[in-house]
N, C-alpha and C positions, 0 to 999 in steps of 0.2 A: 237480526243482525243487521240484514240489508237493508231492512227498512229503518232502523236508527239511521244506518249512515244518510240515506236519502235525506230523511227529516234533518239532520244537524247541518248538512249544507246546504238544503234549500233555506232553514233559519236564518243560518249566516247572509245567503244572498239576501233575503228581503231584509235582512238587517242594514244593508247597504254595506257591508265589508266587499272591497274589490275581490277579484275572483282568485287573486292566488291566495286567499284565506283560507274560503270554503274548500280548494284542493287540498292544501296543506293539512287543513283540520282531517280532510276524508282519510287522506295517508295515514295521518297518527291513529285514526279512529279504528282502521283495518288493522294496523300493529298493535295495539293495545288492547283490543276486545281479542283476539284472539283469532280473527277472518282470515288470517294467513299468516305466515308465520315467516318476518324476517325484523331485523334490526338497525336501528339509527342508522349503522355503518354502510348498509345495504341502501337504505333511503338516499343516503349523501352519493353512494357510488350510481345509481340509478341516474340522478339530480344531473351528475358531472356528464355522464354519457351522455344525457338527454341534448346537450350544449356542446357537446367534446366533438361534430361534426366541423370540419373546417369548412363546409359548403356555407354555414351560419354567419361563416363573418361579410357574407356580401347584406344581410339586413340591413347593418348598419349605414353600411355605406350606400344603399339606396333610399334607406331614410333622409341621411344628409345632402343627397344630389334630392329631393324633394322639398325639401328644407327651402334649399339654396333657390330653386325653379320658383318654389310658389314668394318667397321674397321679394322677388326679381320681378322680371316684363314679360317671362314666356309667357304667363297664360293670358295677358291682354292681347299677344300677337297671335294666339293659336283662335281667340275668341274673332277676335276681327278677321279672321280669313274664311273663317266657316260662314260668318254671317256676310260676309259679302255674294256669297254664293246661295243664301237660302232666306233671306231677309225679303224675297218677292213673293214667296212661296205661302200658303195657308197655316198655322201654327210653326210659320218661320223664324219667329224669337227661341220658342219652345225646342224645336228642332235642332236649334246652333246650340242650343245648351248642351243636348244631350250628345252632339256630335264632338263639343267640345270636352267636354268631359272624357269620352272616349280619350279625346287627340292627349291631354293632358297627363290623364291615365299613362298613355304609352311613353311619357316623359318620367312621371314621376312612380309610380305604379303602388300609389297610396291613394285606398277609398277618403281619408278621410284629411290629407295634402289635398285632396279634389274636389271635396267639399268646401275648404277653405276657399284655394283658388277662382275656381269657377261661381260658387255662390257670392261670394263676396260683389263683383260687379254684374251677374245678370240677375238676382233676385229685382234689385229696383228696376231695371228695364222690364220686366216681365209683370212689376205691378202696375208700372206707369203704362203696360199695354193694356192692361184690363185682367190680368189673368190673378184670380186668387191665392191667395197666401199660402193657404191649404195645397192648391196645386203647383205654385210655385216651389216649397218647401218639397214637397214630396217627389218632383221630377228632379231635382237639384240630388238629394240623396242616393235617389236609387239609381240616376243616370250616372253617377259616380262609383256606383260599385262594379261599373262596366271597367273599372283601373283595376280591379284583381285578376280580369282576366286577360285582358292588353298590356303585352310582356313592357316593362319586367315586371313583373308579379312579385312579393313578399310572399301573398299565400301558395304561391307556386313552390317559392324555394322550402318553406314548412314541410308541404305534402312530398316533394320531391329525396327531403332528408328522411320524412316517416316511412317513407314507402320502397326510397333507394331506387329512384327512377330518375332519369335524366330531366333537369333544368332545364335543357337546351330546346328537348323535345317537349316539354310543356309550355315553353314560351313560346313556340312556334302553333301549338296547338291552340292556345289560346285566343289567335289571333281572329280566326274566322267567328269563331259562339261569340265573342265580343262586337264584332262588327255587325253581325246578325241579331244582337239584341241593341245593340243602337239604331239599326232600321224597323224594329220594330216600336220603340219607344217612338221613332220621327214619326210612322205611320199612325199612332193614335195620337199624336199632338198635332196631326194633320186633321182626322177627324173630329175629333176636339176643339178646333179652332172654328174647323166649318160650322157644328152643331152651335158654338157660343156667337158666330155671326161677327168674329174680329176679321178684322181686313188687314192685309198684308203691306209690307213697307213696299214704297217703290224701288223697281230693283238696280242693284249696282252694277254702272259699267264696267268693262270690260278692263279699261285702265286701273279703275280701282281694284278689281281681282286681283291686277298683276303687279298691282304695288304689296298689296295685300302676301301674295304668295312668295313673293323677293322677301319682304321681311319676315316670314316662318321658314323660310328653307334651313335655318340651322337648328332651330328645337325639333323638326324633326327629323334633323340627324341623328337625335338618341335613339332609336330604337332599330333604326338601320345598324348603327354601331354598337347597341349590346347584343340583339339576335344575329347578326351579319359577325360581326367578331367573333362572336364563339361558334357559329355554323362554319367559320371561313378556320376555324385552326388559331386563330389569332391571338385568342386569350380564353379563359375559362370563367366559367359565371362569377366567380369573385371577383378574378382580377377584372371582369366586365364592369363591376358596380363600382372598382376604383378607376376606372377609363371613365363613368358615369359623374362620379362625383368632378372628375379634374375637366372635363366637357362643362358640366355644369359653371363652375368657377371660372371658366373662358368666358363661357354667354356673358354669365350677369355679372359677374368682378371686371374683367379685362374690355370686351364689346359692349355691353350695352349698358356697365357703369351703373346700375341699379342696386347692385349689391357691393355694401363700400368693406374694405379690408377690416376695419371694427365690428362688423356686423358678424364676423364669422365665428366670434367666439359666443356670445348669445344664439346663434346656430345649431353650432356643436355641443350646447350646451342642452338646450333643447334636444337633439338628437341623441346624446346621453342618455338623458332621460326615458323616450320613448322607448330606446332600445334596454334599458334595466330593463324594466317591465317587460317588456317582449322576452327576455332571456329570460326570465324568472317565472315567466309563466310556462315557456318551454320545458324552463327543468322542473318545475313542481307539475306541470303537467304529466312529464316523462315520468316521474316519480309514483305519479297515482296511476297513473296506465299501467306501468308495469305491478304494481300493487293487487289491481284489479285481476289483471290476467293471472299471477301467482293463485287470487283464491278462487279463481275460475267464476268470477260473476259474470261474464259476457258469453261463457258458454250456459250459465242458468237462464241468465234471460235471452239470450238470440239464438242458440243453441237448436231447440224445436224449430223457429221457422227458417232458419237456414238450413236445417234439414228438410222441409218441405219445398224448399224451392230446387235443390236437384241439382242440374246442370242449367237450368233456362239463366241465359243472360239477360233477358229483358228483366225477369222480378229480380232478379241478383242486382240489376241499376236502379230498379225501384224501390226497393229496402234501401239502399246503400243513400239514395237521392233522400228518399222520407225520413230516414237516421239524421243525417247531416242537417236538413232543415229545420226539424225539429231541436235538434242539439243547438244547432249555432241561433234560433230567439231566443234562446235562454243562458246563452254562455258563449263566451269570445269566441269568433270562430279559429282562430288558433291552441286556443286547449281542445277543440273538438275535434280537431285534425288529429291534434298530436294521440288522443283519446281514443276515436276510434278509425283511424287508419288499421294500428297494427291488428284491432278487434275483426274488420273486414278485409284485412289480407289473404289470409287462407284461404275465404270464399272467391274474391278475385283471383287467386290463382286456379282453384280447384275449377273453376266456370270459364277459364280460358280469356277472361277478359284484358284487353289491353290496360295496361297501370297507366298509362299518358291519356286516355280516353275516360278512365274511372277518374283519373285528378282534373278535367275538366267537368265532373260532374259535380265533385266535392268541391273544390274551388266556387264555379257557380251558388252551389248551396249555402256558401259563406258568403259571398257576395250578398244574395237575399238575406241571410239572417244578417248581414250587417244595417239593414234597412226594416228589420220586421220588429214590431212591437215584441216581446214587453225592452229586450236588453238591446237592441241594435247598435249597436257603437256609435254609427253614424245618425243616428236619433239624436243618442246626445252631443257630438259634436254642433250638430246644426244648432239644438238647445242654444250650446253655448256660445257659437257665434252670433248667431241671429237673437237672441233673445228672446223665441217666442214659446210661449208656454208647450209641452208635454203633447198634450192631446191637439192641439192643434196643428204641431209637426206631425204628428201620424195620419189625422183625419184622409189627407189625400194619398195613401199609400197603396191602398187594396189595388185600384186598377194592375198598378207598377206591378205589386209583387205578383197577379195574374198570370201578367205578360209574359215575366223571369221565369217561372210554372210551367206555361206554355214552352215557351226557351227551352227548360230543362227536358219537357218532355221528346223535344222536337231532336234533339241532340242525344237524347237516348233511342229516337228511333232509327236514326240516322248517324249513327257515330263517325261516318265518312269525314262530317263537317268538322269534327276533331284532328281526324287523321290526317286527314291530308297534304295540308304542308311540311308536321313531321318525316310522312314518308317521302314525300319530294327532299327535304333535305337532308336526309337518309342516304338516296340517290348517290 
């Protein structure tokens, strides 16, 4: 029966059905074949409980804020300020792209919004500078993944709900790992530019840098407002998401005037559609996860491996990272988090791992999966936005994936990188 479940879901995926269909079909398969015992009423109850957490109300708010910022002028201001400080370096333009993606992630929390906002203006510049389209597309989609680690992060919200961990601690924990990855990407871009013999642009004057910094002060208020507000006790994570929307409206509608009042209807509709997809995935993923647990399938598959790990935190983190990395290569990261977090929660508790540190490792694997073949969501976003074929989009990704895997290993060996800021914030 377990083989039949796997074949059914794989066939539906290969036929092109959205992820919610294989999940729903898998849940029904377990119910009707007697793999476990539950009725339709129990399945509906699991679905309702899956989306019943009040914290999930932050998801549509952050998505709406990201949509407003993507439509507006914030992305260009972030690009300009980074460009003035990096253009004179070898690989300055790719470094600008990587750093700008990190900054935009800090104000949007969405990898796909970052691909659209950063990729639009940066891809033509990189191509004119002599970089190949394969390198350019790979850089954009992988650097955009840093948005999952820089607060506010929708991935952290989903993990926090599943693991019942502080969202504020997770937001703080993602900052240093996100900056580490940005530095590693920048170093690779510097080496790549030297090997290709690409010359840097003239150095910007301090007057130009000062003007760019003044133009970016207000957008950089986003992470300060969100994280500082939560840790200052001014508002909760959900309230912070509403404040983020208000701040985005203030910037783009009132101050910059790049978004018109008439645009808000279409932006809200886009947000509603994305939110509906996310919440359907969360609901069905919760039901599927509960059905798996009721059938005892995780214990059948992972039980012997977990028993062999014993109390080793290092091996436990390697297993968690490997499971989430492989899962996110094929399935939407939100679904993987919802399914695997409850499975690994007992292992996290038994080995004494910090759930906040585990959250960084898990979310990083979700970020890697977003740009990893065959089904990374950012790959298909790039295909749609830049209208390039699948093979060209993925051709340049291996070096960046290796860098992200190296970053995973560094974070596993040195958990202090993740836990430093939460420990300071808790004092």
